SERO-4910 file (N, C-alpha, C, O; in steps of 0.05 Angstrom, whole numbers):
BEGIN
 pado doro    nc1    nc2    nc3   cac1   cac2   cac3    cc1    cc2    cc3    oc1    oc2    oc3
  Met    A     17    -24      0      0      0      0     17     25      0      9     46    -10
  Glu    A     42     23     11     59     47     12     65     56    -16     65     80    -22
  Leu    A     71     37    -34     77     44    -62     53     58    -75     56     78    -89
  Trp    A     29     48    -70      5     60    -81      1     88    -70     -7    106    -85
  Asn    A      5     91    -44      2    118    -31     21    138    -44     14    161    -48
  Arg    A     45    129    -49     65    147    -62     56    154    -90     59    177    -99
  Ile    A     45    135   -105     35    141   -132     12    161   -131     11    180   -146
  Lys    A     -6    157   -112    -28    176   -108    -18    205   -102    -32    224   -108
  Glu    A      5    206    -89     17    232    -82     34    243   -105     52    260   -100
  Asn    A     30    233   -129     44    243   -153     74    236   -154     90    251   -167
  Asp    A     82    214   -142    110    206   -142    115    189   -167    108    165   -168
  Val    A    128    201   -186    133    187   -212    152    164   -207    150    143   -220
  Lys    A    171    167   -189    190    145   -183    175    120   -172    183     97   -178
  Ala    A    155    125   -156    139    102   -146    125     88   -168    123     63   -169
  Leu    A    114    103   -187    101     91   -211    122     75   -226    116     53   -236
  Glu    A    146     86   -230    167     72   -244    175     46   -230    180     26   -242
  Met    A    176     47   -203    182     23   -187    161      2   -191    167    -22   -195
  Ala    A    135     10   -191    113     -9   -195    114    -21   -223    111    -44   -227
  Phe    A    120     -3   -242    122    -12   -270    144    -33   -273    140    -54   -285
  Asn    A    168    -27   -262    191    -45   -264    185    -72   -250    194    -93   -259
  Lys    A    171    -71   -228    165    -95   -212    144   -113   -226    146   -137   -226
  Phe    A    123   -100   -236    100   -115   -246     97   -118   -276     82   -135   -285
  Tyr    A    111   -102   -292    106   -101   -321    110   -129   -333     92   -139   -347
  Gly    A    133   -141   -328    139   -168   -340    119   -189   -332    107   -202   -350
  Pro    A    115   -193   -306     95   -213   -298     67   -208   -308     53   -226   -315
  Leu    A     59   -183   -309     32   -176   -319     30   -182   -349      9   -191   -358
  Cys    A     51   -176   -363     51   -182   -392     49   -212   -397     34   -221   -414
  Leu    A     63   -228   -381     61   -257   -384     33   -267   -377     22   -284   -390
  Tyr    A     22   -255   -356     -5   -262   -348    -25   -255   -370    -42   -272   -377
  Ala    A    -23   -231   -381    -41   -223   -403    -37   -240   -427    -56   -247   -441
  Asn    A    -12   -247   -433     -6   -263   -456    -19   -291   -454    -26   -303   -475
  Gln    A    -21   -301   -430    -35   -327   -426    -64   -325   -435    -76   -345   -445
  Val    A    -75   -302   -433   -104   -298   -440   -107   -291   -469   -122   -304   -484
  Val    A    -91   -271   -479    -95   -261   -506    -78   -275   -527    -83   -272   -551
  Asn    A    -58   -290   -518    -40   -305   -535    -26   -287   -556    -24   -294   -579
  Ser    A    -17   -264   -547     -2   -245   -564     16   -227   -547      6   -213   -530
  Asp    A     42   -229   -552     60   -211   -537     54   -182   -540     53   -167   -521
  Glu    A     49   -174   -565     43   -146   -571     18   -136   -557     18   -115   -544
  Ile    A     -4   -151   -559    -29   -143   -546    -25   -143   -516    -35   -124   -503
  Ala    A    -11   -163   -505     -7   -164   -476      8   -139   -467      1   -127   -447
  Gln    A     29   -132   -481     45   -109   -474     28    -83   -476     31    -65   -459
  Glu    A     12    -82   -496     -6    -58   -499    -26    -56   -476    -30    -34   -465
  Ile    A    -37    -79   -468    -56    -79   -446    -43    -69   -420    -54    -53   -406
  Val    A    -20    -80   -415     -6    -72   -390      4    -43   -391      1    -29   -371
  Ser    A     14    -35   -413     23     -7   -416     -1     12   -412      1     32   -398
  Asp    A    -23      6   -425    -47     22   -422    -56     23   -393    -65     44   -383
  Leu    A    -54      1   -379    -62      0   -351    -46     20   -334    -57     36   -319
  Phe    A    -19     19   -338     -2     38   -322     -8     67   -330     -7     84   -312
  Leu    A    -13     72   -355    -20     99   -363    -46    108   -350    -48    131   -340
  Lys    A    -66     91   -350    -92     97   -338    -89    101   -308   -101    119   -296
  Ile    A    -72     85   -295    -68     88   -266    -56    115   -260    -65    129   -242
  Trp    A    -37    124   -276    -25    150   -271    -44    172   -277    -46    191   -261
  Glu    A    -59    170   -298    -78    191   -306   -101    194   -286   -111    216   -281
  Lys    A   -110    171   -274   -133    171   -257   -127    165   -228   -144    157   -213
  Arg    A   -102    168   -220    -92    161   -193   -108    174   -171   -112    163   -150
  Glu    A   -118    198   -176   -133    213   -156   -160    199   -150   -171    202   -128
  Tyr    A   -171    186   -170   -198    175   -168   -199    145   -162   -220    134   -154
  Ile    A   -176    131   -165   -175    102   -160   -173     97   -131   -156    109   -117
  Glu    A   -189     79   -121   -188     71    -93   -179     42    -92   -193     24   -101
  Ile    A   -156     37    -80   -146     10    -76   -147      5    -46   -133     17    -31
  Thr    A   -164    -14    -39   -168    -19    -10   -150    -41      1   -145    -41     25
  His    A   -140    -59    -15   -124    -81     -4    -95    -78    -13    -78    -69      2
  Cys    A    -88    -87    -38    -61    -84    -46    -59    -78    -76    -77    -85    -92
  Leu    A    -38    -65    -84    -34    -57   -111    -32    -81   -130    -43    -81   -152
  Cys    A    -19   -102   -120    -15   -126   -136    -42   -138   -145    -46   -144   -168
  Ser    A    -60   -141   -126    -86   -152   -131   -101   -134   -151   -113   -145   -170
  Tyr    A   -100   -108   -148   -113    -90   -166   -102    -93   -194   -117    -93   -214
  Leu    A    -75    -94   -197    -63    -96   -223    -71   -122   -238    -78   -121   -261
  Tyr    A    -70   -144   -223    -77   -170   -236   -106   -170   -244   -113   -180   -266
  Arg    A   -123   -161   -227   -152   -160   -234   -157   -142   -258   -173   -148   -276
  Ser    A   -143   -119   -259   -147   -100   -281   -137   -112   -307   -149   -108   -328
  Val    A   -114   -126   -306   -103   -138   -330   -122   -161   -339   -127   -164   -363
  Gln    A   -132   -176   -320   -151   -197   -328   -176   -185   -342   -185   -195   -362
  Asn    A   -187   -164   -330   -211   -151   -342   -204   -140   -370   -220   -143   -388
  Ala    A   -182   -126   -373   -174   -115   -399   -169   -136   -419   -177   -133   -443
  Ser    A   -157   -158   -411   -152   -181   -429   -179   -194   -438   -182   -200   -461
  Leu    A   -197   -197   -419   -223   -208   -426   -238   -189   -445   -252   -198   -463
  Asp    A   -236   -163   -440   -249   -143   -458   -238   -146   -486   -253   -145   -506
  Tyr    A   -211   -150   -488   -199   -154   -514   -210   -179   -527   -218   -179   -551
  Leu    A   -212   -201   -512   -221   -226   -523   -250   -225   -532   -258   -237   -551
  Lys    A   -266   -209   -517   -294   -207   -524   -298   -194   -551   -318   -198   -564
  Ser    A   -279   -178   -559   -280   -165   -585   -269   -183   -607   -271   -176   -631
  Ser    A   -258   -206   -599   -246   -224   -618   -267   -244   -628   -287   -248   -615
  Lys    A   -263   -255   -652   -282   -273   -664   -275   -302   -661   -290   -320   -669
  Ser    A   -252   -308   -648   -242   -335   -646   -260   -353   -629   -268   -345   -607
  Val    A   -266   -377   -639   -282   -396   -624   -268   -404   -598   -280   -406   -577
  Glu    A   -242   -409   -600   -226   -418   -577   -227   -396   -555   -230   -402   -532
  Arg    A   -225   -371   -564   -225   -349   -545   -253   -346   -532   -255   -340   -508
  Lys    A   -273   -350   -548   -300   -348   -537   -304   -370   -516   -317   -365   -495
  Arg    A   -294   -394   -521   -296   -416   -502   -281   -409   -476   -291   -414   -454
  Trp    A   -257   -397   -479   -242   -389   -456   -257   -368   -439   -257   -370   -414
  Ile    A   -270   -349   -452   -286   -329   -438   -308   -342   -422   -313   -335   -399
  Glu    A   -322   -361   -435   -344   -375   -421   -334   -389   -396   -347   -388   -375
  Ile    A   -312   -403   -399   -300   -417   -376   -293   -397   -354   -299   -401   -330
  Asn    A   -280   -376   -362   -271   -356   -342   -295   -343   -328   -294   -337   -304
  Glu    A   -317   -338   -343   -341   -326   -331   -353   -345   -311   -363   -336   -290
  Gln    A   -352   -371   -317   -363   -391   -298   -346   -391   -272   -357   -392   -250
  Ile    A   -320   -389   -275   -302   -388   -252   -308   -363   -236   -310   -364   -211
  Asn    A   -311   -340   -249   -317   -315   -235   -344   -316   -221   -348   -304   -200
  Met    A   -363   -331   -232   -389   -334   -219   -386   -349   -193   -399   -343   -173
  Ile    A   -368   -369   -193   -364   -385   -169   -348   -368   -148   -355   -368   -125
  Ile    A   -327   -355   -157   -309   -340   -139   -321   -313   -132   -319   -305   -109
  Gly    A   -332   -300   -152   -343   -273   -148   -320   -253   -145   -298   -258   -155
  Asp    A   -325   -232   -132   -305   -211   -128   -294   -212   -100   -287   -191    -88
  Asp    A   -293   -235    -88   -284   -239    -61   -254   -230    -58   -236   -245    -67
  Glu    A   -250   -207    -47   -223   -196    -45   -205   -214    -28   -181   -217    -34
  Glu    A   -216   -226     -7   -200   -243     10   -189   -267     -6   -166   -275     -3
  Tyr    A   -207   -278    -23   -198   -301    -40   -175   -292    -58   -155   -305    -61
  Ile    A   -180   -268    -71   -159   -258    -89   -133   -253    -75   -112   -260    -85
  Leu    A   -135   -241    -51   -110   -235    -36    -96   -261    -28    -72   -262    -28
  Asn    A   -112   -281    -20    -99   -306    -13    -85   -318    -36    -63   -329    -34
  Lys    A    -97   -317    -60    -84   -327    -84    -60   -312    -91    -40   -323   -101
  Leu    A    -60   -285    -86    -37   -268    -93    -16   -267    -71      3   -253    -73
  Ala    A    -20   -283    -50      0   -284    -29     26   -295    -40     48   -289    -29
  Leu    A     24   -309    -61     48   -321    -74     59   -302    -96     75   -310   -112
  Ala    A     50   -277    -96     57   -258   -117     87   -254   -120     97   -253   -142
  Asp    A    101   -253    -98    130   -249   -100    144   -273   -113    161   -269   -130
  Val    A    136   -297   -105    147   -320   -118    139   -320   -147    155   -326   -165
  Glu    A    113   -315   -152    104   -314   -180    119   -294   -197    126   -300   -219
  Asn    A    124   -270   -186    139   -250   -200    166   -259   -207    176   -255   -229
  Asp    A    180   -273   -188    207   -283   -193    206   -305   -214    224   -307   -231
  Val    A    185   -322   -213    183   -343   -233    179   -331   -261    192   -339   -280
  Tyr    A    161   -312   -263    157   -298   -288    182   -284   -298    188   -285   -322
  Ala    A    196   -271   -280    220   -257   -287    241   -277   -298    254   -271   -318
  Ala    A    243   -300   -285    262   -320   -295    253   -331   -322    270   -334   -340
  Ile    A    227   -336   -325    217   -345   -351    223   -324   -373    231   -331   -395
  Asn    A    220   -299   -366    225   -277   -385    254   -276   -393    260   -265   -414
  Gln    A    273   -287   -377    301   -286   -383    309   -308   -403    331   -308   -414
  Leu    A    291   -327   -407    297   -349   -426    300   -337   -454    287   -318   -461
  Pro    A    317   -350   -471    318   -341   -499    290   -343   -512    274   -360   -503
  Lys    A    285   -327   -532    258   -324   -543    245   -351   -550    223   -357   -541
  Gln    A    259   -367   -566    247   -393   -575    243   -412   -551    223   -425   -550
  Cys    A    262   -412   -533    260   -429   -510    236   -421   -493    221   -438   -483
  Arg    A    233   -395   -489    211   -384   -473    184   -391   -486    165   -399   -473
  Glu    A    183   -387   -512    158   -393   -527    150   -422   -524    127   -429   -519
  Ile    A    170   -440   -528    164   -469   -526    156   -476   -497    137   -491   -493
  Phe    A    170   -465   -477    163   -471   -449    135   -461   -443    120   -476   -430
  Cys    A    128   -437   -451    101   -426   -446     79   -442   -460     58   -447   -448
  Leu    A     85   -451   -484     65   -467   -498     60   -493   -484     38   -503   -482
  Ser    A     82   -504   -473     80   -530   -459     66   -526   -432     48   -541   -425
  Arg    A     75   -507   -416     66   -504   -389     40   -489   -386     24   -495   -369
  Phe    A     36   -468   -402     13   -451   -399    -10   -458   -418    -34   -452   -411
  Glu    A     -4   -469   -441    -25   -477   -459    -29   -507   -460    -46   -517   -474
  Ser    A    -12   -522   -445    -14   -551   -443    -13   -565   -470    -26   -586   -474
  Leu    A      3   -554   -488      7   -568   -513     27   -590   -510     46   -589   -494
  Thr    A     24   -612   -526     43   -634   -525     67   -625   -542     67   -606   -556
  Tyr    A     89   -641   -539    113   -634   -554    107   -635   -584    117   -619   -600
  Ile    A     91   -654   -593     84   -657   -621     68   -632   -630     73   -622   -652
  Glu    A     49   -624   -614     33   -600   -621     50   -575   -623     46   -558   -641
  Ile    A     69   -573   -604     87   -549   -605    104   -550   -630    108   -530   -644
  Ala    A    115   -574   -636    132   -577   -660    117   -570   -685    127   -556   -702
  Asn    A     92   -579   -687     76   -573   -710     69   -543   -712     71   -531   -734
  Arg    A     62   -531   -689     56   -503   -689     79   -485   -697     76   -466   -712
  Leu    A    103   -492   -687    127   -476   -692    144   -485   -716    164   -473   -723
  Asn    A    135   -507   -728    149   -519   -752    178   -525   -745    197   -518   -759
  Ile    A    181   -540   -722    207   -549   -713    205   -578   -706    183   -589   -706
  Ser    A    228   -591   -701    227   -619   -694    219   -624   -665    222   -606   -648
  Val    A    209   -647   -659    201   -655   -632    226   -655   -614    225   -648   -591
  Asn    A    249   -664   -626    274   -664   -610    282   -636   -602    292   -632   -580
  Thr    A    277   -616   -619    283   -588   -612    265   -579   -589    275   -566   -571
  Val    A    240   -587   -590    222   -580   -568    232   -592   -542    234   -579   -522
  Lys    A    239   -618   -542    249   -632   -518    274   -618   -508    276   -614   -483
  Thr    A    292   -612   -525    317   -599   -517    312   -572   -504    323   -565   -484
  Gln    A    294   -556   -517    288   -529   -506    274   -531   -479    279   -515   -462
  Ile    A    256   -550   -476    242   -554   -450    263   -561   -428    262   -550   -406
  Cys    A    281   -579   -435    302   -587   -416    319   -563   -408    326   -558   -385
  Arg    A    327   -547   -428    343   -522   -423    327   -503   -405    338   -491   -386
  Ala    A    302   -500   -411    285   -481   -395    284   -491   -366    287   -475   -348
  Leu    A    279   -516   -363    276   -527   -335    303   -525   -320    303   -518   -296
  Asp    A    325   -530   -334    351   -528   -321    356   -499   -313    365   -493   -290
  Phe    A    350   -480   -331    354   -452   -325    337   -443   -302    346   -430   -283
  Leu    A    311   -451   -302    293   -444   -280    302   -456   -253    300   -443   -233
  Arg    A    311   -481   -254    320   -493   -229    344   -478   -217    345   -473   -193
  Asn    A    362   -470   -235    386   -455   -225    378   -427   -215    389   -418   -195
  His    A    360   -413   -229    354   -386   -222    333   -384   -199    330   -363   -187
  Leu    A    319   -406   -194    298   -405   -174    303   -425   -151    284   -433   -138
  Lys    A    328   -434   -148    333   -455   -128    325   -447   -100    318   -464    -84
  Glu    A    326   -421    -93    318   -413    -66    288   -416    -62    278   -418    -39
  Tyr    A    272   -418    -84    243   -421    -82    234   -450    -88    210   -455    -90
  Ile    A    253   -468    -90    246   -495   -100    223   -507    -85    207   -522    -97
  Lys    A    220   -502    -59    197   -512    -43    171   -500    -52    150   -512    -50
  Phe    A    173   -475    -62    148   -460    -68    140   -461    -97    118   -453   -104
  Ile    A    158   -471   -115    152   -471   -143    127   -487   -150    111   -478   -166
  Ile    A    124   -510   -138    101   -526   -143     75   -511   -136     56   -512   -151
  Ile    A     76   -498   -113     53   -482   -104     47   -460   -124     25   -455   -132
  Ala    A     69   -446   -132     65   -423   -151     54   -432   -177     36   -419   -188
  Phe    A     64   -454   -188     53   -463   -214     25   -474   -211      9   -472   -230
  Ser    A     18   -486   -188     -9   -494   -184    -28   -470   -184    -49   -470   -195
  Phe    A    -18   -449   -171    -33   -424   -171    -37   -413   -199    -59   -404   -206
  Leu    A    -17   -414   -215    -18   -404   -242    -38   -420   -259    -53   -409   -275
  Leu    A    -38   -446   -255    -55   -463   -271    -84   -463   -263   -101   -466   -280
  Tyr    A    -90   -458   -238   -117   -459   -228   -130   -432   -224   -153   -431   -215
  Arg    A   -116   -411   -231   -127   -384   -227   -147   -378   -249   -159   -356   -250
***
């Protein structure tokens, strides 16, 4: 809340700190929904611009992290609602059913975001992967595609997919070894959110 209070008091450095901390993870989160790096980056950039422009009127009662993730989710869903894709429409229907069950229960959201620091570090580490390796890893872990499906989508061999997944996992193990106990929890959170 301190960071948000500083932003409300016109502290540009606080906004920059929030941007640096959350931009990457929010982009990855939005990309899981909209399946486009460019659109995800646009959604997150627009969010930070709106936050700055409307900081006087925005009321954040719990935590900035929760507000940012909920805002990105809503903006991503708004983007998908304007899309014609059948797969995206199906995703929207599923997400709406989940929201009907969960509702806007802030306590639930905050409990889920209690792992935000771990999640941010996981996303930051994923973001450090080379582009092809990151793309293959995300297709495998976030879209649940098989190695064959990834190979077909990217027009590469299955062995290349296997090699890149192994490299990604080795890299993540090395960069996130301090969180090794929490990684399973964090990825469960990502998959069931």
